[in-house]
ROMARDO-731523 format. One record per residue: x, y, z of N, C-alpha, C in turn. Coordinates in steps of 0.05 Angstrom, whole numbers, plus 5000, padded with zeros to 4 digits. Atoms other than C-alpha are relative to their C-alpha. Last residue first. Example, Ala and Ser with C-alpha at 12.3 -4.5 7.8 and 13.67 -1.06 7.14 Angstrom:
BEGIN
498449764999527349795143498550225014/501849765000524649105156501850245000/
***
This chain:
BEGIN
501950185014348052046698498650154977/502749905000354052476716498249824984/501149925026360352086729497150095003/502150185010363152066799498950124974/502749884999369452466809498049814988/500449765016375652046821497150095002/498650025025378651406850499650264983/501850005022376651546922501550014974/502550154994379851426989498149974977/499750285006387051616972497649835005/499450144975386752277008500349704996/497249944992387552626941500649895028/498250145018381252286914502950045010/499350274990377352496976501949854982/498149984978377653226955500949725010/501149924974374253076889502250005021/499950214979377753056821498850125026/501449914976376253486760499849775020/499149744991381353386704498850065028/497049984997381052646688500850265013/499250154976373552596702503050025004/500949854977372053136651501049875026/498449764997376352806598499250165024/498549994975373452106608501650265005/497650175001371351996536501850045024/500450294999366352576540502749864998/499050124975367953296560499749705001/501950184988367453566489501249875025/499550285003372154146476497849835014/501750144981371154886463500349704995/501150275006376455296428498349905024/501550005025378656026421498449744996/502749894997380656096495498349994974/500850045027386655616491497150104997/497650045015390555746555499449974970/498949745005384356036587502649994984/497549964986381255346578501050284994/498449785011374255136560502550045016/497849894985370454486570501450234985/498249875020363654256546502150165016/498849744993360253756592501550104975/500249984971355653156580501050275010/497449904990358053136507500150005031/497850105017352552706476502750085013/499350284993347352786531502349894984/502050205007347353546523501049725008/500850015028351754056559497949784995/501950225007353754266629499050024971/502749905002359654756627498249764994/501750205011366554536652497150095001/502850004991371755066664498449794985/501650185016379355046660497249995012/502550094989383455626687498549834980/501650125021390855746676497449905013/501750224992394756226720498449904976/502849934996400056646687498449765009/501750025023407256446698497250085006/498849895023413156526745498449984974/497849824994410756056799501250104974/497250095003404155736780502050225006/498249774994396855796799502949904999/497350094995392355266766501750255003/498149785004384955456771502849905009/497350064989380054886762501850234993/497749845009372655006751502549925014/497550054986366254596756502150194988/500650174977358954706739502549965016/498650264997360355286692499049855025/498049994979355155836678501349725003/498849734999351155976615502350015020/501249824980349755246601501550275001/498850004974352154926537498650195018/501549854980349654726469501349985027/501750154981355054476423498550185019/502849945005357654916366498149865019/500449715002364954946387497050074998/502949984996365154216409499350305000/500949724998372153996388496950005002/502049925020373953276403499150295004/500250215021379752936439498150084978/502750075006381853536480499849804977/501149925026388953546504497149924998/502850085003391953546574499050104973/500749975029399553576581497249884996/498049835013402153686651499450044971/501149745007395653426681502150184986/502050035022397452686681498950274991/498750105024403752826721498149984976/498549785011399953246771501449924974/501849805012394852686781501650234987/501250125024400152146791498250204986/497950005021404052596839498949884974/499549725009397752726879502050014978/502349915016395651996883500550284989/500150155025402551776905497850094982/497949925019403352336955499949854974/498750255008396652256989502050054979/501450165020395252967012501549744995/498450105022398053247077498249834981/499750294997392753607119501549894976/497950074981393454357127500449705004/500849904974386854467091501949915022/502749905002389154037033499150075028/501850014977396653947029497250094991/502749895008402053786978498149965023/502250194998409453696997497450144993/499650225019415854056978497949785002/497650154991415354507040500449744983/498649884977408254717022502349825008/497350104994404554606957501350155023/497849804999397154736957502649875007/497750184998390954336936502450184998/497549905012385054806949502249795006/497650034983377854576961502450104985/497549875010370754646935502349965019/498050205009365554136957502650124990/497649964984361454626999502249804992/500250044971355854706949502650055015/502549914987357654636876500049955030/502250195004364954536857497550125013/502649874993371054996850497749814991/502350155011377854646852497450135009/502649934987383655126865497849854985/502250085018390554836848497450045015/502750024988396455196881498049914978/500049954971403955246872497349945013/502749954990405254956803500050035030/500449724996412355036778497350075012/498149914980414254306787499750305006/501350014973407754126750501950105022/498350174982410954356685498850015028/498249874981406054626633501649795016/497350095007400754486580501950155018/498049934980393354526596502749884991/501449874978387354516550501950095021/499149994972391454376488497950135018/501950154984388054176422500750025030/498850054974391354706378498049865018/500549814977388054646310501549915025/497749824997391154276250499650205023/497550155001386753666243502450175006/499550134975380654056267502649845001/498549834982381254516207500649865027/501450024975379453946159501450175021/500549734989381754116088498149985025/502849925003384453406075499550275013/500249745013391953376072497250094994/498449814986393252806122499850284988/500849974972387552376098501550235013/502649855000388752476024499050055028/499649714999396052286032497450165002/502849905002394651556048500150315003/501449894977401751306034497250104994/500850174978406651165978498650155022/498549944975406751645919499049815022/500950184979404551485847501850045024/498150184987405852075801498649835021/501250094975401452445751501949795011/499350264989404852845696498649945026/502150195007401053445668500549725010/499350225018405253955704497649834993/498949895026404554645736500849784981/501949825012399954435793500950104973/499449724995404453845809498050184985/498749855021401053175807500750285009/499549724996399352655859501250124975/499249875025396351965859500250305004/501749775006396351625927501150134974/498849785016399250935939497950214995/502049805007397650415993501550224984/499249724997402449825992497750194991/499649845024401149096002500850285006/501149735001402148686064500650134973/502950014996402947926065498750284997/500849754988409947926035497050015002/499250014972412347216024499250265014/501950174985408447155958500749985030/498950254991412547755933497949835015/498850135023409548315892501149735007/497250064997404748525947501149854975/499550264987398148815923503049945002/498250155017397849565908500749745013/498450204986391949905941501649844979/500750275008389250555913501949815015/498050204993389051275932499049734992/500950234985385251845900502349815007/502250155011388252505881499249775017/500050274988392653025914497549864991/502750104999393953645871500149715009/500550285008400554005883497049955001/502950065002403054715887499749724990/500750255012409854975908497049974999/497750184999413555595932499549734986/500950274995408356105911502449824999/500650175023411356795917499049735009/500549855025412757405960499249834976/500749724996412857186032499150144975/498049854985412656446018499150285003/499149735007406656035995502350095019/498149924980404855295993501250274992/498449785010398555115953501850105023/498349914978395154445964501950214988/498049815009389254285918501650115024/499449814978385453665939502350174991/497549994986383053335874500050195024/499850224980375953175852502550025017/502450054983373753805816500449805022/500749774984380354075788497749955019/501149785016382853405763499150225019/498349774997387452965806499050234982/501049814980382552405820501750255004/498150014978386251855782499450205022/499950274989380451745735501849975024/502550054986379452495727499949725012/500349844975386652625711497549935016/500650174977387352045662499650165026/502150195008387052445596499149835024/502449954984390953015628497749814993/501849805012397452745601497550035018/498449795012403552355625498350214986/501249885024400151865672501850234991/502550145005402051395730498650114974/501849825015409351575733497549854993/500250055029412951175786498250214988/499150275004415251175859499849934970/501550145021414851925867501249734996/498450125021417652165934498249864979/501650185017414352645983501749914976/498650265003419552926031498549804982/497349965009417353656024501449734994/500049905027409953506028502850014989/501250215017410553056089500050094970/498050215005415353546121498949784982/497949895018410454126112502149794993/501249975027404653716141502150104980/500250265013408853486200498950024972/497350095007410854196216499949734986/499149855024403654426214502749914991/501650095022401453866261500850154974/499050275008407254016308498449904976/497649985015405454756309501249744991/498150184987398254606330502650014984/499350265013394455196302501949855018/497250074998391055746342500549734987/499050134975384155886317503049985000/497050014998380356296265500849895027/498950084974373056286243503049974998/499449764984370456696184501249935027/502149815000370756126134500850255015/502050125019376055646157497650185001/502649875004382355906192498349844980/501650145021388655616221497350134999/502950004995394055976260498749864977/501750125021401555886267497150015008/501950204991405556356312498449904976/498750254993411956726294498149795012/498549944975408257396293501249745011/500149724993403457116240501450045027/498249924978404156456204499850305004/498249785005398556176161501550075025/498150024978394255556153502150224995/497649835004388155676108501749975026/498749964974382755146102502650154994/497449875001378055136042501050055029/498750004974371954706027502850134997/500649754987368054885965501350035027/502749905007371154335923499650275012/501450225013377354115960497250084995/502649965012382254655980499049744987/501150275006388154656028497250044989/502850025007392155306029499249724993/500850245015398855356064497050004996/502850065003402056006086499649754984/501649814983408756296110497049934999/502950035003413655766085498550195019/501049795017420856006082497050004996/499649754986423355596141498850234984/502349954982420254976108500350265015/498549894977425355006051497850095019/500549754987421154566006502250085019/498049954979421753995956499750295010/500349724991415153895918502050055022/502349865013415253265875499950295008/500949804980422152985890497850174988/500450154975422852375845499050185023/499749854976421952705776499549825025/502249834993422452205719500750145027/500749835023427851845680497650175006/502650075011431051565742499350194978/502149824993438551665749497349904988/500950044973443751115750497850185008/499750284990447251355687499149995029/502650124996444452025664500149725013/501549844980450952395672497349885007/498750044975454751845636498650155022/500750274991449751845579501349945027/502850004992450352605572499249725011/500249864975457952575571497149995010/498850164979457952035517499750135028/501850224994452952415475501149835022/502349894986457153055479498049775008/499149924973463552685460497650105017/499550254985460252345401500850065029/502750114994457553025377500349745017/501349844979464453335383497349895008/498650064975467652765344498750165023/500850274992462452835289501249925027/502849994990463453585286499149735010/500149864975471053515281497250005012/498950194980470452995226499950135028/501950224996465853455187501049815021/502349894985470354055196498049795006/499149964973476453665173497750105018/499950274988472753445111500950015030/502850084996470954165095499949735014/501149864978478254375105497149915007/501049745007480753835058498750135024/502949995001484753265089499250294992/501049925027492153295070497049984997/499349725007495053325141498750084973/498550015025491652705169500350284988/501750065024489352855239501850004975/500949785017494252825296498349914977/499550045029494552255346499050244985/502149885017495252375421500849974971/499349945028499151975472497650124986/501450165020499351885547500950084972/502650094991501152285610498449844980/499750144975508552365596497449885010/499449824978507352545523500149845025/500850094973507552135460500850215020/498049934980507652335386498949935028/500850104974504452075324502150075021/498249934979504952425258498849905027/501450014974501752135198502150055021/497950004979503852325129498750025027/500949944973499452165071502449995019/501849775000500752184998499150085027/498649755005506951745005498250245000/500649814979503151185040501350274995/498449765003502650704981499250205022/501749765000500050005000501850255000/
***
């Protein structure tokens, strides 16, 4: 073979070798070769960058929760607004407004931020209605910052995915979710419709009493007739009318009272004008807290209010009234608690 028309130069360096192009190629041919090599290099780099990655979005609505100032939950005509004001979270529905439970709000934001897509369920709006993520059936969740919308999702219906392995007895619950600015619908593990439903009660502050019993100095129980009494701390012990209270019963009661929550809101329940029972907790270095029990209907028996959470009324059923209001004989160890009202 004749090689006189071509001259190839090959040279080596300390870190490897490089081969020069043939010297007698025409400029157009050189340009074509260069373009092909450049294209091959770009494709190789792209494939390397994509290696090991999913071909769809995994994080649906990542958030910096510190920047969130408002969350809107909408389903049909129902709307709940959760918003931050003066470093406190509040929740509103219609014209009503209450203190929010900061833990419930934090859990909601974390659930949204950590939401992971397991697979793509649809890539167009043709299946939106079937998957429950259309405008009428979906729960619209809008997360706002001070000046802009941080994220928006639509939560659709959930379904049950049977186990893939015969050794796995439990299947998986998945919820269909889409971003407000996308047509794609993603399958996400969990019952998200329950935790993101526009129910204000799920996010309201349920506290009747929250504090440290070590700072409590006096508990004033007000009952009908002459049943009222004062439980008072003296010399590291508790007394009623100068008589030492049963230490075990008293410590058990105080421990149970450090965090009292209502199980059911009863804002619209019928109630008497005046309370039947009252408890005033006086503490060292803090405002006193007063809990009152108002007679109500046969469903709630009593409706309870607290000065620590004055915006809310709670049902006294499920043993809540009996837990709070104890008789004098209870602290002497002779009685288990206040008798239930027939």
